[in-house]
MDTraj code that builds the backbone (N, CA, C; nanometers):
import mdtraj as md
import numpy as np

residues = "MET PRO ASP PRO ASN LEU LYS ARG PRO TRP ILE SER THR PRO LEU ILE GLU SER ALA ALA LEU SER LYS ALA ALA GLY TYR ARG ILE PHE LEU LYS LEU GLU ASN LEU GLN PRO ALA GLY SER PHE LYS SER ARG GLY ILE GLY ASN LEU VAL LEU GLN ALA ALA HIS ARG SER PRO HIS ARG SER HIS LEU HIS PHE TYR SER SER SER GLY ARG ASN ALA GLY LEU ALA CYS THR THR ALA ALA ARG SER LEU SER SER PRO PRO PRO SER SER SER PRO THR PRO ARG PRO PRO SER".split()
xyz = np.array([
    [-0.0594, 2.0522, 4.5890],
    [-0.0970, 2.1772, 4.5247],
    [-0.0140, 2.2914, 4.5837],
    [0.0577, 2.3657, 4.5018],
    [0.1363, 2.4781, 4.5528],
    [0.0499, 2.5815, 4.6235],
    [0.1006, 2.6328, 4.7319],
    [0.0314, 2.7359, 4.8091],
    [0.0630, 2.8719, 4.7468],
    [-0.0375, 2.9396, 4.6892],
    [-0.0117, 3.0692, 4.6260],
    [0.0276, 3.1782, 4.7250],
    [0.0104, 3.1516, 4.8540],
    [0.0467, 3.2517, 4.9545],
    [0.1949, 3.2496, 4.9899],
    [0.2650, 3.1424, 4.9492],
    [0.4086, 3.1355, 4.9779],
    [0.4842, 3.2191, 4.8764],
    [0.5677, 3.3063, 4.9272],
    [0.6476, 3.3941, 4.8423],
    [0.7800, 3.3259, 4.8066],
    [0.8235, 3.3427, 4.6833],
    [0.9529, 3.2892, 4.6422],
    [1.0631, 3.3558, 4.7242],
    [1.1581, 3.2768, 4.7754],
    [1.2672, 3.3360, 4.8532],
    [1.3843, 3.3831, 4.7666],
    [1.3591, 3.4126, 4.6415],
    [1.4604, 3.4695, 4.5528],
    [1.3917, 3.5730, 4.4656],
    [1.4696, 3.6533, 4.3967],
    [1.4132, 3.7585, 4.3122],
    [1.4647, 3.7446, 4.1698],
    [1.3980, 3.8096, 4.0773],
    [1.4487, 3.8203, 3.9404],
    [1.5539, 3.9299, 3.9412],
    [1.6704, 3.8990, 3.8883],
    [1.7791, 3.9961, 3.8893],
    [1.8050, 4.0469, 3.7477],
    [1.8566, 4.1685, 3.7365],
    [1.8785, 4.2258, 3.6038],
    [1.9991, 4.1648, 3.5314],
    [1.9924, 4.1716, 3.4012],
    [2.1019, 4.1332, 3.3130],
    [2.1459, 4.2623, 3.2456],
    [2.2702, 4.3026, 3.2704],
    [2.3160, 4.4292, 3.2141],
    [2.4395, 4.4078, 3.1277],
    [2.4531, 4.4921, 3.0278],
    [2.5705, 4.4848, 2.9423],
    [2.6848, 4.5622, 3.0071],
    [2.8037, 4.5030, 3.0055],
    [2.9229, 4.5699, 3.0571],
    [2.9955, 4.6339, 2.9397],
    [2.9934, 4.7651, 2.9345],
    [3.0600, 4.8364, 2.8254],
    [3.2102, 4.8097, 2.8268],
    [3.2709, 4.8129, 2.9452],
    [3.4162, 4.7928, 2.9549],
    [3.4562, 4.6522, 2.9117],
    [3.3862, 4.5498, 2.9611],
    [3.4196, 4.4127, 2.9223],
    [3.3881, 4.3869, 2.7754],
    [3.2781, 4.4434, 2.7263],
    [3.2421, 4.4274, 2.5849],
    [3.3491, 4.4870, 2.4948],
    [3.3977, 4.6043, 2.5319],
    [3.5017, 4.6700, 2.4527],
    [3.6302, 4.5876, 2.4551],
    [3.6691, 4.5393, 2.5715],
    [3.7926, 4.4611, 2.5845],
    [3.7839, 4.3283, 2.5096],
    [3.6674, 4.2650, 2.5092],
    [3.6514, 4.1343, 2.4454],
    [3.6255, 4.1442, 2.2958],
    [3.5728, 4.2577, 2.2528],
    [3.5401, 4.2724, 2.1119],
    [3.4024, 4.2185, 2.0756],
    [3.3257, 4.1795, 2.1750],
    [3.1863, 4.1384, 2.1548],
    [3.1093, 4.1686, 2.2830],
    [2.9773, 4.1620, 2.2744],
    [2.8937, 4.2028, 2.3866],
    [2.9038, 4.1049, 2.5031],
    [2.9292, 4.1598, 2.6211],
    [2.9361, 4.0819, 2.7454],
    [2.8259, 4.1321, 2.8375],
    [2.7468, 4.0381, 2.8880],
    [2.6382, 4.0716, 2.9796],
    [2.6669, 4.0111, 3.1164],
    [2.6261, 4.0814, 3.2195],
    [2.6442, 4.0374, 3.3573],
    [2.5072, 4.0165, 3.4218],
    [2.4876, 3.9015, 3.4819],
    [2.3648, 3.8725, 3.5560],
    [2.3944, 3.9076, 3.7012],
    [2.3226, 4.0012, 3.7561],
    [2.3537, 4.0557, 3.8880],
    [2.2929, 3.9718, 4.0013],
    [2.3447, 3.8499, 4.0143],
    [2.2961, 3.7593, 4.1190],
    [2.3382, 3.8056, 4.2580],
    [2.4336, 3.8978, 4.2659],
    [2.4724, 3.9527, 4.3952],
    [2.3580, 4.0322, 4.4596],
    [2.2527, 4.0602, 4.3836],
    [2.1366, 4.1321, 4.4376],
    [2.0341, 4.0386, 4.5021],
    [2.0589, 3.9072, 4.4951],
    [1.9686, 3.8109, 4.5591],
    [1.9653, 3.8360, 4.7098],
    [1.8570, 3.7938, 4.7773],
    [1.8485, 3.8161, 4.9216],
    [1.9693, 3.7637, 5.0001],
    [2.0268, 3.6518, 4.9573],
    [2.1438, 3.5968, 5.0260],
    [2.2747, 3.6391, 4.9595],
    [2.2672, 3.7185, 4.8549],
    [2.3873, 3.7719, 4.7923],
    [2.4538, 3.6849, 4.6876],
    [2.3908, 3.5719, 4.6490],
    [2.4513, 3.4870, 4.5461],
    [2.3434, 3.4093, 4.4706],
    [2.3851, 3.3429, 4.3623],
    [2.2930, 3.2645, 4.2806],
    [2.2340, 3.1475, 4.3596],
    [2.2934, 3.1113, 4.4704],
    [2.2443, 2.9975, 4.5480],
    [2.1048, 3.0230, 4.6043],
    [2.0637, 3.1495, 4.6112],
    [1.9276, 3.1804, 4.6567],
    [1.8241, 3.1156, 4.5664],
    [1.8538, 3.1038, 4.4372],
    [1.7579, 3.0428, 4.3435],
    [1.7424, 2.8934, 4.3683],
    [1.8533, 2.8204, 4.3688],
    [1.8465, 2.6743, 4.3825],
    [1.7999, 2.6298, 4.5192],
    [1.8627, 2.6824, 4.6227],
    [1.8253, 2.6420, 4.7582],
    [1.6892, 2.6986, 4.7938],
    [1.6601, 2.8195, 4.7491],
    [1.5277, 2.8772, 4.7728],
    [1.4186, 2.7932, 4.7097],
    [1.4436, 2.7413, 4.5892],
    [1.3465, 2.6550, 4.5221],
    [1.3286, 2.5240, 4.5994],
    [1.4383, 2.4665, 4.6475],
    [1.4316, 2.3433, 4.7259],
    [1.3482, 2.3644, 4.8526],
    [1.3730, 2.4737, 4.9229],
    [1.2993, 2.5052, 5.0454],
    [1.1517, 2.5303, 5.0144],
    [1.1251, 2.6030, 4.9080],
    [0.9870, 2.6321, 4.8693],
    [0.9115, 2.5045, 4.8332],
    [0.9750, 2.4132, 4.7572],
    [0.9106, 2.2870, 4.7207],
    [0.8834, 2.2023, 4.8450],
    [0.9756, 2.2015, 4.9409],
    [0.9534, 2.1275, 5.0661],
    [0.8332, 2.1846, 5.1404],
    [0.8204, 2.3157, 5.1412],
    [0.7065, 2.3806, 5.2077],
    [0.5753, 2.3455, 5.1382],
    [0.5772, 2.3407, 5.0048],
    [0.4564, 2.3040, 4.9300],
    [0.4136, 2.1606, 4.9610],
    [0.5098, 2.0711, 4.9786],
    [0.4792, 1.9293, 5.0008],
    [0.4421, 1.8976, 5.1456],
    [0.4796, 1.9833, 5.2376],
    [0.4602, 1.9531, 5.3794],
    [0.3190, 1.9878, 5.4263],
    [0.2503, 1.8914, 5.4876],
    [0.1188, 1.9233, 5.5434],
    [0.1304, 2.0045, 5.6731],
    [0.2486, 2.0033, 5.7344],
    [0.2692, 2.0736, 5.8612],
    [0.3882, 2.1677, 5.8473],
    [0.3668, 2.2773, 5.7796],
    [0.4748, 2.3709, 5.7496],
    [0.5436, 2.4237, 5.8753],
    [0.4711, 2.4348, 5.9841],
    [0.5315, 2.4881, 6.1066],
    [0.6347, 2.3925, 6.1651],
    [0.6365, 2.2673, 6.1206],
    [0.7325, 2.1695, 6.1718],
    [0.8528, 2.1517, 6.0804],
    [0.8616, 2.2288, 5.9738],
    [0.9744, 2.2163, 5.8822],
    [1.1012, 2.2729, 5.9437],
    [1.2102, 2.2003, 5.9261],
    [1.3419, 2.2474, 5.9675],
    [1.4376, 2.2173, 5.8540],
    [1.5267, 2.3087, 5.8270],
    [1.6236, 2.2926, 5.7185],
    [1.7634, 2.2936, 5.7772],
    [1.8501, 2.2119, 5.7187],
    [1.9884, 2.2015, 5.7636],
    [2.0813, 2.2197, 5.6452],
    [2.1900, 2.2864, 5.6682],
    [2.2903, 2.3070, 5.5644],
    [2.4278, 2.2857, 5.6251],
    [2.5110, 2.2130, 5.5528],
    [2.6468, 2.1903, 5.6022],
    [2.7405, 2.3035, 5.5635],
    [2.6878, 2.4043, 5.4985],
    [2.7700, 2.5166, 5.4542],
    [2.7474, 2.6376, 5.5436],
    [2.8551, 2.7043, 5.5771],
    [2.8451, 2.8288, 5.6521],
    [2.8690, 2.9483, 5.5617],
    [2.8719, 2.9238, 5.4339],
    [2.8995, 3.0317, 5.3380],
    [2.7750, 3.0601, 5.2550],
    [2.7897, 3.0742, 5.1238],
    [2.6779, 3.1141, 5.0381],
    [2.5574, 3.0210, 5.0485],
    [2.5817, 2.8897, 5.0454],
    [2.4701, 2.7950, 5.0512],
    [2.4007, 2.8009, 5.1872],
    [2.4787, 2.8103, 5.2947],
    [2.4198, 2.8208, 5.4276],
    [2.3394, 2.9483, 5.4447],
    [2.3924, 3.0576, 5.3926],
    [2.3214, 3.1852, 5.3999],
    [2.1934, 3.1806, 5.3168],
    [2.1986, 3.1170, 5.1995],
    [2.0788, 3.1042, 5.1157],
    [1.9732, 3.0186, 5.1857],
    [2.0158, 2.9116, 5.2517],
    [1.9225, 2.8257, 5.3241],
    [1.8576, 2.9021, 5.4399],
    [1.9373, 2.9760, 5.5129],
    [1.8859, 3.0560, 5.6244],
    [1.7878, 3.1618, 5.5753],
    [1.8235, 3.2315, 5.4688],
    [1.7375, 3.3364, 5.4135],
    [1.6056, 3.2784, 5.3640],
    [1.6120, 3.1652, 5.2932],
    [1.4904, 3.1020, 5.2411],
    [1.4020, 3.0527, 5.3549],
    [1.4609, 2.9890, 5.4555],
    [1.3828, 2.9391, 5.5688],
    [1.3127, 3.0534, 5.6414],
    [1.3853, 3.1604, 5.6625],
    [1.3244, 3.2759, 5.7308],
    [1.2117, 3.3368, 5.6485],
    [1.2255, 3.3371, 5.5162],
    [1.1200, 3.3945, 5.4322],
    [0.9904, 3.3145, 5.4423],
    [1.0019, 3.1873, 5.4808],
    [0.8842, 3.1019, 5.4971],
    [0.8440, 3.0894, 5.6440],
    [0.9048, 3.1705, 5.7286],
    [0.8787, 3.1695, 5.8734],
    [0.9142, 3.0354, 5.9364],
    [1.0104, 2.9648, 5.8799],
    [1.0617, 2.8415, 5.9401],
    [1.1838, 2.8780, 6.0233],
    [1.2147, 2.7967, 6.1233],
    [1.3361, 2.8257, 6.1997],
    [1.4576, 2.8192, 6.1077],
    [1.5515, 2.9090, 6.1240],
    [1.6708, 2.9033, 6.0391],
    [1.7543, 2.7814, 6.0739],
    [1.8372, 2.7350, 5.9801],
    [1.9239, 2.6200, 6.0091],
    [2.0101, 2.6470, 6.1323],
    [2.0277, 2.5440, 6.2131],
    [2.1009, 2.5647, 6.3375],
    [2.2412, 2.5058, 6.3345],
    [2.2757, 2.4361, 6.2274],
    [2.4093, 2.3772, 6.2228],
    [2.5066, 2.4738, 6.1576],
    [2.6268, 2.4748, 6.2080],
    [2.7306, 2.5544, 6.1437],
    [2.8575, 2.4720, 6.1433],
    [2.9226, 2.4655, 6.0291],
    [3.0422, 2.3828, 6.0183],
    [3.1585, 2.4417, 6.0970],
    [3.2518, 2.3567, 6.1289],
    [3.3747, 2.4018, 6.1946],
    [3.4603, 2.4729, 6.0929],
    [3.5019, 2.5964, 6.1202],
    [3.5849, 2.6684, 6.0227],
    [3.7184, 2.5969, 6.0023],
    [3.7671, 2.5993, 5.8784],
    [3.8959, 2.5426, 5.8474],
    [3.9912, 2.6557, 5.8137],
    [4.1174, 2.6379, 5.8455],
    [4.2138, 2.7432, 5.8088],
    [4.2256, 2.7526, 5.6573],
    [4.2581, 2.8709, 5.6056],
    [4.2729, 2.8861, 5.4595],
    [4.3803, 2.7928, 5.4076],
    [4.3600, 2.7417, 5.2843],
    [4.4582, 2.6506, 5.2246],
    [4.5774, 2.7254, 5.1735],
])
top = md.Topology()
chain = top.add_chain()
for i, resn in enumerate(residues, 1):
    res = top.add_residue(resn, chain, resSeq=i)
    for name in ("N", "CA", "C"):
        top.add_atom(name, md.element.get_by_symbol(name[0]), res)
traj = md.Trajectory(xyz[None], top)
């Protein structure tokens, strides 16, 4: 049974029309402002949902730990979601690679 006290670790973001892009394309262009998510990307929705579902299923929420192999958007989304549920943030961080 989902816990109604757990808050979603993502938000509803606005969908706005871009006048400049609409004019250039010749038809209406809308932008979904996922950059306003707590972690700054759309990954807050998917990873936040995964973390929230794990919390709902766990009988011992205080023992939950999350790991992410990403140090970028996905890792930040995992950290943000874990913190929103008062779980320890992921402790793994990948080795940086030089730019290609």
